[in-house]
SELO-382334 format. One record per residue (C-alpha): residue number from 1; x negated, y negated, z negated. Coordinates in nm, 4 decimals. Example, Ala and Ser with C-alpha at 12.3 -4.5 7.8 and 13.67 -1.06 7.14 Angstrom:
// residues 2
@num:1; xx:-1.2300; yy:0.4500; zz:-0.7800 $
@num:2; xx:-1.3670; yy:0.1060; zz:-0.7140 $
//
This chain:
// residues 119
@num:1; xx:-11.7824; yy:9.4801; zz:13.4172 $
@num:2; xx:-11.4133; yy:9.5101; zz:13.3369 $
@num:3; xx:-11.4669; yy:9.8693; zz:13.2219 $
@num:4; xx:-11.7443; yy:9.7603; zz:12.9879 $
@num:5; xx:-11.5375; yy:9.4860; zz:12.8252 $
@num:6; xx:-11.2358; yy:9.7166; zz:12.7770 $
@num:7; xx:-11.4603; yy:9.9777; zz:12.6148 $
@num:8; xx:-11.5998; yy:9.7146; zz:12.3805 $
@num:9; xx:-11.2487; yy:9.5944; zz:12.2986 $
@num:10; xx:-11.1336; yy:9.9496; zz:12.2253 $
@num:11; xx:-11.4291; yy:10.0001; zz:11.9919 $
@num:12; xx:-11.3448; yy:9.6830; zz:11.8017 $
@num:13; xx:-10.9806; yy:9.7815; zz:11.7680 $
@num:14; xx:-11.0553; yy:10.1177; zz:11.6016 $
@num:15; xx:-11.3114; yy:9.9867; zz:11.3541 $
@num:16; xx:-11.1601; yy:9.9655; zz:11.0051 $
@num:17; xx:-11.1424; yy:9.6209; zz:10.8557 $
@num:18; xx:-11.1795; yy:9.7614; zz:10.5030 $
@num:19; xx:-11.2857; yy:10.0843; zz:10.3459 $
@num:20; xx:-10.9355; yy:10.2297; zz:10.3290 $
@num:21; xx:-11.0648; yy:10.5847; zz:10.3052 $
@num:22; xx:-11.2116; yy:10.4966; zz:9.9630 $
@num:23; xx:-10.8738; yy:10.3921; zz:9.8212 $
@num:24; xx:-10.8039; yy:10.7493; zz:9.7122 $
@num:25; xx:-11.1210; yy:10.7466; zz:9.5011 $
@num:26; xx:-11.0911; yy:10.3925; zz:9.3663 $
@num:27; xx:-11.0015; yy:10.4800; zz:9.0034 $
@num:28; xx:-11.2951; yy:10.7197; zz:8.9659 $
@num:29; xx:-11.5394; yy:10.4865; zz:9.1360 $
@num:30; xx:-11.4217; yy:10.1932; zz:8.9245 $
@num:31; xx:-11.4666; yy:10.3970; zz:8.6053 $
@num:32; xx:-11.8216; yy:10.4986; zz:8.6939 $
@num:33; xx:-11.8970; yy:10.1429; zz:8.8049 $
@num:34; xx:-11.7960; yy:9.9924; zz:8.4689 $
@num:35; xx:-12.0837; yy:9.8384; zz:8.2760 $
@num:36; xx:-12.2728; yy:10.0956; zz:8.0642 $
@num:37; xx:-12.0614; yy:10.3941; zz:8.1799 $
@num:38; xx:-12.3447; yy:10.5647; zz:8.3655 $
@num:39; xx:-12.5936; yy:10.4916; zz:8.0885 $
@num:40; xx:-12.3587; yy:10.6533; zz:7.8356 $
@num:41; xx:-12.3206; yy:10.9566; zz:8.0615 $
@num:42; xx:-12.6990; yy:10.9797; zz:8.1034 $
@num:43; xx:-12.7419; yy:10.9906; zz:7.7255 $
@num:44; xx:-12.4799; yy:11.2658; zz:7.7038 $
@num:45; xx:-12.6520; yy:11.4636; zz:7.9795 $
@num:46; xx:-12.9426; yy:11.5034; zz:7.7378 $
@num:47; xx:-12.7388; yy:11.6118; zz:7.4352 $
@num:48; xx:-12.4256; yy:11.5295; zz:7.2328 $
@num:49; xx:-12.4684; yy:11.1941; zz:7.0603 $
@num:50; xx:-12.3322; yy:10.9989; zz:6.7673 $
@num:51; xx:-12.2078; yy:10.6427; zz:6.7882 $
@num:52; xx:-12.5285; yy:10.4856; zz:6.6541 $
@num:53; xx:-12.7456; yy:10.6870; zz:6.8923 $
@num:54; xx:-12.5889; yy:10.5096; zz:7.1887 $
@num:55; xx:-12.6621; yy:10.1710; zz:7.0345 $
@num:56; xx:-13.0251; yy:10.2665; zz:6.9690 $
@num:57; xx:-13.0768; yy:10.4283; zz:7.3082 $
@num:58; xx:-12.9086; yy:10.1709; zz:7.5347 $
@num:59; xx:-13.0484; yy:9.8199; zz:7.4774 $
@num:60; xx:-12.7885; yy:9.5459; zz:7.5173 $
@num:61; xx:-12.4873; yy:9.7724; zz:7.4609 $
@num:62; xx:-12.2479; yy:9.6131; zz:7.2106 $
@num:63; xx:-12.0272; yy:9.8101; zz:6.9724 $
@num:64; xx:-11.7065; yy:9.6739; zz:7.1235 $
@num:65; xx:-11.8011; yy:9.7609; zz:7.4795 $
@num:66; xx:-11.9264; yy:10.1032; zz:7.3741 $
@num:67; xx:-11.5967; yy:10.1823; zz:7.2009 $
@num:68; xx:-11.4068; yy:10.0742; zz:7.5111 $
@num:69; xx:-11.6279; yy:10.2778; zz:7.7483 $
@num:70; xx:-11.6146; yy:10.5915; zz:7.5324 $
@num:71; xx:-11.2353; yy:10.5602; zz:7.5170 $
@num:72; xx:-11.2123; yy:10.5186; zz:7.8958 $
@num:73; xx:-11.4483; yy:10.8080; zz:7.9622 $
@num:74; xx:-11.2500; yy:11.0185; zz:7.7162 $
@num:75; xx:-10.9171; yy:10.9308; zz:7.8773 $
@num:76; xx:-11.0669; yy:11.0241; zz:8.2151 $
@num:77; xx:-11.1579; yy:11.3642; zz:8.0764 $
@num:78; xx:-11.5346; yy:11.3177; zz:8.1043 $
@num:79; xx:-11.6248; yy:11.2768; zz:7.7358 $
@num:80; xx:-11.4963; yy:11.4616; zz:7.4300 $
@num:81; xx:-11.4871; yy:11.3130; zz:7.0793 $
@num:82; xx:-11.5538; yy:11.5492; zz:6.7875 $
@num:83; xx:-11.4917; yy:11.4346; zz:6.4294 $
@num:84; xx:-11.6567; yy:11.6264; zz:6.1457 $
@num:85; xx:-11.4626; yy:11.5461; zz:5.8269 $
@num:86; xx:-11.7826; yy:11.5590; zz:5.6250 $
@num:87; xx:-11.8664; yy:11.4277; zz:5.3828 $
@num:88; xx:-11.9866; yy:11.2068; zz:5.5330 $
@num:89; xx:-11.7459; yy:11.1793; zz:5.8225 $
@num:90; xx:-11.9377; yy:11.1882; zz:6.1498 $
@num:91; xx:-11.8224; yy:11.1480; zz:6.5070 $
@num:92; xx:-12.0098; yy:11.3112; zz:6.7912 $
@num:93; xx:-11.9490; yy:11.2674; zz:7.1623 $
@num:94; xx:-12.0249; yy:11.5259; zz:7.4291 $
@num:95; xx:-11.9534; yy:11.5903; zz:7.7938 $
@num:96; xx:-11.6470; yy:11.7895; zz:7.8892 $
@num:97; xx:-11.6693; yy:12.0405; zz:8.1755 $
@num:98; xx:-11.5567; yy:11.7617; zz:8.4138 $
@num:99; xx:-11.8284; yy:11.5351; zz:8.2734 $
@num:100; xx:-12.0821; yy:11.8146; zz:8.3038 $
@num:101; xx:-11.9825; yy:11.8546; zz:8.6702 $
@num:102; xx:-12.1330; yy:11.5098; zz:8.7299 $
@num:103; xx:-12.4774; yy:11.6313; zz:8.6151 $
@num:104; xx:-12.6269; yy:11.7143; zz:8.9570 $
@num:105; xx:-12.4984; yy:11.3904; zz:9.1051 $
@num:106; xx:-12.6248; yy:11.1678; zz:8.8243 $
@num:107; xx:-12.9574; yy:11.3524; zz:8.8173 $
@num:108; xx:-12.9802; yy:11.2973; zz:9.1934 $
@num:109; xx:-12.9287; yy:10.9234; zz:9.1487 $
@num:110; xx:-13.1913; yy:10.9180; zz:8.8715 $
@num:111; xx:-13.4400; yy:11.1063; zz:9.0914 $
@num:112; xx:-13.3719; yy:10.8610; zz:9.3749 $
@num:113; xx:-13.4266; yy:10.5661; zz:9.1374 $
@num:114; xx:-13.7519; yy:10.7147; zz:9.0035 $
@num:115; xx:-13.8803; yy:10.7664; zz:9.3587 $
@num:116; xx:-13.8011; yy:10.4062; zz:9.4482 $
@num:117; xx:-13.9831; yy:10.2766; zz:9.1400 $
@num:118; xx:-14.3019; yy:10.4604; zz:9.2460 $
@num:119; xx:-14.3180; yy:10.2654; zz:9.5737 $
//
């Protein structure tokens, strides 16, 4: 029995107490986990969008939060902001190549969600 208890003790000692291996990815995961970030990216997966299109497409999204999320996604290099001087002046948002690289992963999550809803 002593061998069994030492094996169990060894197993407990090597188990991580927190997800330390995720620390390296924390900034990216936190960005994608921010409220409305994925919904904004899903809209941009379909096509470039103007400011008001996000508000119409994503119920519950406020202007202030949308501005903050678009700024964060832009600073992270996922979303590009294009200003057409007009007249009238229009601002369009689109995915950058880094944002576009998320396409298969986001589409995979959406397919998973759709499959779960059909249960």
